[in-house]
C-alpha positions as CSV (number, residue, x, y, z in Angstrom):
1,M,8.0,83.7,-52.0
2,P,6.9,80.1,-51.2
3,S,5.4,79.6,-47.8
4,T,7.3,78.1,-44.9
5,D,6.3,76.8,-41.5
6,T,7.1,80.2,-40.0
7,D,5.1,82.1,-42.5
8,V,1.7,83.6,-41.6
9,P,-0.7,81.3,-43.5
10,R,-2.1,83.0,-46.5
11,F,-5.4,81.5,-47.6
12,T,-8.7,83.0,-48.6
13,A,-10.7,84.3,-45.6
14,I,-13.9,82.4,-45.9
15,D,-16.5,81.7,-43.2
16,W,-16.6,77.9,-43.5
17,D,-19.6,77.7,-41.2
18,D,-21.6,79.8,-43.6
19,E,-23.2,77.4,-46.1
20,S,-23.4,80.1,-48.8
21,S,-19.7,80.7,-48.6
22,R,-18.8,77.1,-49.4
23,T,-19.1,77.8,-53.1
24,V,-16.3,80.2,-54.2
25,P,-17.3,82.3,-57.2
26,L,-15.1,81.8,-60.3
27,R,-12.6,84.6,-60.9
28,P,-12.9,86.7,-64.0
29,R,-9.5,85.4,-65.2
30,T,-10.7,81.8,-64.9
31,V,-14.0,82.7,-66.8
32,G,-12.0,84.5,-69.5
33,F,-9.6,81.6,-69.9
34,G,-12.5,79.2,-70.2
35,L,-14.2,81.3,-72.8
36,A,-10.9,81.6,-74.7
37,L,-10.6,77.8,-74.8
38,L,-14.2,77.5,-76.0
39,A,-13.4,80.0,-78.8
40,V,-10.4,78.0,-79.8
41,A,-12.4,74.8,-79.8
42,A,-15.1,76.4,-81.9
43,L,-12.5,77.7,-84.4
44,F,-10.9,74.2,-84.5
45,A,-14.3,72.6,-85.3
46,Y,-15.0,75.2,-87.9
47,D,-11.6,74.7,-89.6
48,H,-12.1,70.9,-89.7
49,V,-15.7,70.9,-90.9
50,Y,-16.0,73.8,-93.2
51,V,-12.6,75.1,-94.3
52,T,-10.8,73.3,-97.1
53,T,-8.0,75.7,-97.7
54,A,-6.3,78.3,-95.5
55,L,-8.2,79.4,-92.3
56,I,-6.9,82.9,-92.0
57,G,-5.0,84.5,-95.0
58,T,-2.4,81.9,-95.9
59,W,-2.4,80.2,-92.5
60,N,-3.5,76.6,-92.7
61,P,-3.1,75.3,-89.1
62,T,-1.9,71.8,-88.5
63,R,-2.6,69.6,-85.4
64,M,0.7,70.8,-83.9
65,D,-0.4,74.5,-84.4
66,W,-3.6,73.9,-82.5
67,L,-1.8,72.1,-79.7
68,F,0.8,74.9,-79.5
69,L,-2.0,77.5,-79.4
70,V,-3.7,75.8,-76.4
71,A,-0.3,75.4,-74.7
72,A,0.5,79.1,-75.2
73,M,-2.9,80.1,-73.7
74,V,-2.3,77.8,-70.6
75,T,1.2,79.3,-70.2
76,V,-0.1,82.9,-70.3
77,R,-3.0,82.2,-67.9
78,Y,-1.0,80.3,-65.3
79,G,2.5,81.6,-65.9
80,V,2.3,85.2,-67.0
81,V,-1.0,86.5,-65.6
82,P,-0.3,85.6,-61.9
83,L,3.1,87.5,-62.2
84,V,1.4,90.6,-63.6
85,F,-1.3,90.7,-61.0
86,D,0.9,89.9,-58.0
87,R,3.3,92.8,-58.6
88,D,4.9,92.8,-55.1
89,R,5.9,89.2,-55.3
90,T,7.1,89.5,-58.9
91,A,9.2,92.5,-57.9
92,T,10.8,90.4,-55.2
93,Y,11.5,87.6,-57.7
94,V,13.0,90.0,-60.2
95,R,15.4,91.6,-57.7
96,A,16.6,88.2,-56.6
97,F,16.9,87.0,-60.2
98,L,18.9,90.1,-61.2
99,S,21.5,89.2,-58.6
100,H,22.6,86.2,-60.7
101,P,24.4,87.4,-63.8
102,L,24.6,84.0,-65.4
103,G,20.9,83.5,-64.9
104,V,20.1,86.8,-66.5
105,A,22.4,85.9,-69.5
106,S,20.7,82.5,-69.9
107,F,17.2,84.1,-69.6
108,G,18.2,86.6,-72.3
109,Y,19.3,83.9,-74.6
110,L,16.2,81.8,-74.0
111,L,14.0,84.9,-74.5
112,V,15.6,85.6,-77.9
113,L,15.3,81.9,-78.7
114,G,11.6,82.0,-77.9
115,V,10.9,85.2,-79.8
116,V,12.9,84.1,-82.8
117,G,11.3,80.7,-82.6
118,L,7.8,82.3,-82.6
119,V,8.1,84.9,-85.3
120,G,11.5,84.1,-87.0
121,P,10.2,82.2,-90.0
122,D,7.8,85.0,-90.8
123,V,10.4,87.7,-90.4
124,F,13.5,86.1,-91.9
125,G,11.6,83.8,-94.3
126,M,12.1,80.1,-94.9
127,A,15.4,78.6,-96.1
128,R,15.2,78.1,-99.9
129,V,17.3,75.9,-102.1
130,D,19.6,78.0,-104.2
131,Y,22.1,76.0,-106.3
132,A,23.9,79.2,-107.3
133,A,25.0,79.7,-103.7
134,K,26.0,76.2,-102.7
135,M,28.5,75.7,-99.8
136,Q,29.4,79.3,-99.3
137,P,31.6,79.8,-96.2
138,P,30.6,82.0,-93.3
139,A,31.4,85.7,-93.3
140,F,35.0,86.5,-92.3
141,T,36.2,83.0,-93.2
142,S,37.4,81.4,-96.5
143,V,37.7,78.0,-98.2
144,Y,39.5,76.8,-101.3
145,A,37.5,77.9,-104.3
146,E,37.8,74.4,-105.7
147,N,35.7,73.0,-102.8
148,I,32.7,75.0,-104.1
149,P,30.7,73.4,-106.9
150,L,31.3,75.0,-110.2
151,H,33.6,77.5,-108.4
152,N,30.6,79.7,-107.9
153,C,31.8,82.0,-105.1
154,V,29.3,84.6,-104.0
155,G,31.9,86.6,-102.0
156,R,35.3,87.8,-103.0
157,V,37.8,85.5,-104.6
158,V,41.4,86.1,-103.5
159,G,43.9,83.8,-105.1
160,E,42.7,80.3,-104.6
161,Y,40.3,81.2,-101.7
162,C,36.6,82.0,-101.7
163,H,35.8,84.4,-98.9
164,G,32.4,84.5,-97.1
165,T,30.0,87.3,-97.4
166,L,27.5,89.0,-95.1
167,A,24.8,88.0,-97.5
168,Y,25.2,84.5,-95.9
169,P,26.8,85.3,-92.4
170,L,26.8,81.7,-91.3
171,G,27.3,80.2,-94.8
172,T,25.1,77.9,-96.8
173,T,24.4,74.2,-97.1
174,K,25.3,72.0,-100.0
175,V,22.0,72.9,-101.6
176,G,22.4,76.6,-101.0
177,E,20.2,77.0,-98.0
178,D,21.1,80.0,-95.8
179,M,22.3,78.7,-92.5
180,V,20.7,81.6,-90.6
181,R,17.3,80.7,-91.9
182,V,17.9,77.0,-91.2
183,I,18.8,77.6,-87.6
184,V,15.9,80.0,-87.1
185,Y,13.5,77.4,-88.3
186,G,15.2,74.9,-86.0
187,M,14.5,77.3,-83.1
188,H,10.9,77.5,-84.3
189,I,10.5,73.7,-84.1
190,G,12.2,73.5,-80.7
191,F,10.0,76.3,-79.3
192,K,6.8,74.8,-80.5
193,L,7.8,71.3,-79.3
194,G,9.2,72.4,-76.0
195,L,6.2,74.6,-74.9
196,S,3.5,72.2,-76.1
197,T,5.1,69.1,-74.5
198,A,5.9,71.0,-71.3
199,V,2.3,72.0,-70.7
200,L,1.1,68.5,-71.2
201,L,3.8,67.2,-68.8
202,V,3.0,69.8,-66.1
203,L,-0.7,69.2,-66.2
204,V,-0.5,65.4,-66.0
205,A,2.5,65.2,-63.6
206,T,1.1,67.8,-61.2
207,A,-2.3,66.1,-61.1
208,V,-0.9,62.6,-60.5
209,G,1.9,63.6,-58.1
210,T,-0.2,65.9,-56.0
211,T,-3.0,63.4,-55.7
212,A,-0.7,60.6,-54.8
213,G,1.2,62.6,-52.2
214,Y,-1.7,64.3,-50.6
215,A,-4.1,61.4,-50.5
216,G,-1.6,58.7,-49.6
217,G,-2.6,55.2,-48.8
218,W,-3.9,53.0,-51.6
219,V,-4.3,56.0,-53.9
220,D,-0.6,56.6,-53.6
221,D,0.2,53.0,-54.2
222,V,-1.9,52.7,-57.3
223,L,-0.7,55.9,-58.9
224,M,3.0,55.3,-58.2
225,G,2.6,51.7,-59.3
226,Y,1.3,52.9,-62.6
227,V,4.2,55.3,-62.8
228,D,6.6,52.4,-62.3
229,V,5.0,50.5,-65.1
230,Q,4.9,53.5,-67.4
231,Q,8.6,54.3,-66.9
232,A,9.5,50.7,-67.6
233,I,8.5,51.4,-71.3
234,P,10.5,54.4,-72.6
235,A,8.4,57.1,-74.3
236,I,10.7,57.0,-77.3
237,V,9.7,53.3,-77.9
238,L,6.0,54.2,-77.6
239,Y,6.6,57.1,-80.1
240,I,8.2,54.8,-82.7
241,I,5.4,52.3,-82.4
242,L,2.5,54.8,-82.3
243,A,4.0,57.2,-84.9
244,T,4.6,54.3,-87.3
245,L,1.2,52.7,-86.9
246,Y,-1.2,55.6,-86.4
247,L,0.0,59.1,-85.4
248,G,2.6,59.8,-88.1
249,K,6.2,60.9,-87.7
250,G,5.5,64.6,-87.1
251,L,5.9,67.1,-84.3
252,F,2.4,66.5,-83.1
253,A,3.0,62.8,-82.5
254,L,6.3,63.5,-80.7
255,A,4.7,66.2,-78.4
256,L,1.6,64.0,-77.7
257,V,3.5,60.9,-76.9
258,F,6.2,62.5,-74.7
259,G,3.6,64.8,-73.1
260,L,1.4,61.9,-72.1
261,F,3.9,59.2,-71.3
262,D,7.1,60.9,-70.1
263,W,5.8,62.7,-67.0
264,G,6.7,60.0,-64.4
265,G,9.9,61.5,-63.2
266,I,8.3,64.9,-62.6
267,A,5.2,63.3,-60.9
268,R,7.6,61.7,-58.4
269,L,9.2,65.0,-57.7
270,V,5.8,66.7,-57.2
271,R,4.7,63.8,-54.9
272,S,7.8,64.2,-52.8
273,E,7.2,68.0,-52.5
274,T,3.5,67.3,-51.6
275,L,4.5,64.8,-48.8
276,K,6.6,67.6,-47.3
277,R,4.1,70.4,-47.7
278,R,1.0,68.5,-46.5
279,S,2.3,68.5,-42.9
280,S,3.6,72.1,-42.9
281,G,2.4,74.7,-40.5
282,Y,0.5,76.8,-43.1
283,V,-1.3,73.7,-44.4
284,R,-2.3,72.7,-40.9
285,A,-3.5,76.2,-40.2
286,A,-5.6,76.2,-43.4
287,R,-7.2,72.9,-42.4
288,A,-7.9,74.2,-38.9
289,A,-9.7,77.1,-40.4
290,G,-12.0,74.7,-42.2
291,A,-10.5,74.8,-45.7
292,S,-11.3,71.9,-48.0
293,D,-8.7,69.6,-49.3
294,L,-9.2,71.0,-52.8
295,H,-8.6,74.5,-51.5
296,V,-5.5,73.5,-49.6
297,V,-4.1,71.7,-52.6
298,R,-4.9,74.5,-55.0
299,R,-3.8,77.4,-52.9
300,H,-0.9,76.0,-50.8
301,V,0.4,72.6,-52.0
302,V,0.7,73.1,-55.7
303,P,2.0,76.8,-55.6
304,N,4.7,75.7,-53.2
305,S,5.8,73.0,-55.6
306,T,6.4,75.5,-58.4
307,A,10.2,75.6,-57.9
308,T,10.5,71.8,-58.3
309,I,8.2,71.7,-61.3
310,V,10.0,74.6,-63.1
311,T,13.4,73.2,-62.4
312,A,12.4,69.8,-63.7
313,L,11.0,71.3,-66.9
314,T,14.2,73.2,-67.6
315,R,15.9,69.9,-67.6
316,Q,13.2,68.2,-69.7
317,I,12.7,70.7,-72.5
318,P,16.3,70.6,-73.9
319,V,16.2,66.8,-73.7
320,L,13.0,66.9,-75.8
321,I,14.7,69.2,-78.3
322,L,17.7,66.9,-78.5
323,I,15.4,63.8,-78.9
324,Q,13.7,65.5,-81.8
325,V,17.0,66.3,-83.5
326,A,18.2,62.7,-82.9
327,L,15.0,61.2,-84.3
328,A,15.2,63.5,-87.4
329,Y,18.8,62.5,-87.9
330,L,17.7,58.9,-87.9
331,K,14.8,59.8,-90.2
332,L,12.3,58.7,-87.5
333,N,10.7,62.2,-87.2
334,R,9.9,64.7,-89.9
335,V,8.4,68.1,-90.2
336,N,7.2,70.0,-93.2
337,V,10.6,71.7,-93.6
338,R,13.9,70.1,-92.6
339,S,14.8,70.1,-88.9
340,L,18.3,70.6,-87.4
341,G,18.6,66.8,-87.3
342,E,18.1,66.5,-91.0
343,V,20.6,69.4,-91.6
344,L,23.2,67.5,-89.5
345,L,22.5,64.4,-91.5
346,R,23.2,66.2,-94.7
347,G,26.1,68.2,-93.2
348,L,27.9,65.0,-92.2
349,A,27.4,63.3,-95.5
350,S,30.6,62.6,-97.4
351,T,29.3,63.9,-100.8
352,P,29.9,65.9,-102.8
353,V,32.9,66.8,-100.6
354,P,34.0,65.6,-97.1
355,W,32.0,67.2,-94.2
356,Y,35.0,68.9,-92.7
357,R,35.3,71.1,-95.9
358,R,31.9,72.5,-95.1
359,W,32.4,72.4,-91.3
360,W,30.2,75.4,-90.7
361,V,27.0,73.4,-91.3
362,T,27.8,71.0,-88.4
363,V,29.5,73.4,-86.1
364,F,26.8,76.0,-86.0
365,V,24.0,73.5,-85.5
366,V,25.9,71.7,-82.7
367,A,26.8,75.1,-81.1
368,T,23.2,76.2,-81.1
369,L,22.0,73.0,-79.5
370,A,24.8,73.0,-76.9
371,V,24.3,76.7,-75.9
372,T,20.5,76.0,-75.6
373,V,21.0,73.1,-73.3
374,I,23.5,75.0,-71.1
375,A,21.2,78.0,-71.0
376,F,18.2,75.9,-69.8
377,N,20.3,74.2,-67.1
378,V,21.7,77.5,-65.8
379,F,18.3,79.2,-65.9
380,G,16.7,76.3,-64.1
381,D,19.2,76.3,-61.3
382,V,18.9,80.1,-60.8
383,L,15.2,80.1,-61.0
384,R,15.0,77.4,-58.3
385,D,17.2,79.5,-56.0
386,V,14.9,82.5,-56.6
387,L,11.6,80.6,-56.1
388,D,12.7,78.5,-53.2
389,P,15.9,80.0,-51.6
390,Q,15.8,77.5,-48.8
391,E,15.9,74.5,-51.2
392,G,18.4,76.2,-53.4
393,G,20.8,76.8,-50.5
394,N,20.8,73.2,-49.5
């Protein structure tokens, strides 16, 4: 649980008068993480210098793949590993979290979203164009057979109606793409974009917000002044400019621009938390024991801002997913296979038949996005209550 003024201060017991103890040895986990990053950097260099085709099997990683790989490593090291090693605290969090049914349901959905997004395209395969299966209705529904090009109904035809089939449980698009595979790949895009951008946001926002709040004075003024200037120029405008001139209109450009230029709001929240924490009893106790500012920030200030950071991210990630869908809808962002935004664009087109006669394309995409946004919001609220019950109860 996060520390409070009444908690017994928990900081590393070090004899600060002993000159030899001022240098704290690196933990094996930190060393392993550093070696893993070096291995990824070496593999990246090898791929770009020597490899001209696929790196491993049929896998030919893109810039987004490398960014996602590093983001996943950072998430495991600083998100999963601490929970595994601090079992008592994790058990306390789990018990508190299980007392919120809506939070559990939202976490279950997001977990499925993440797993499907990670391995779904490999398991289910990619959506393929199949003109022999155009505009098939979802299973357990039916449409007029005349609405289907060439009256090519894959399911049963009863009278004038074409019934859906479990071969295409969510129907197909106007070019015969299976909607299940389309949505799975949309989850894949959202998962990669959300995780990669979130890691960039957290790293930059935490560093700037903590430094500004803890140092105060002119450092605070300069950093927050820069945040004001940065927020005056929306990240989406920078993306359109940079993507058009240099970076290209892919996921990598979107993740990079929003990760490096859309952290101002989170930095302000972290700064606010730091201002409260730096005068707390456990921080004063750590200073009195001779702890350095770096030690206080790393062991007390930043960990006790976790609830604020996580809650902010649960608001930011679905916004990023919606932004990507909107940009793809406007043809300002593209990936190597159509995203949900492009599916919406084609689903709302008036040809060859009005969109409401193939309603399932639009409805299932919008429903997926809506449920995802709601799940993130509910999960964030519950997680904040669990990580910081005093703040959640206010």
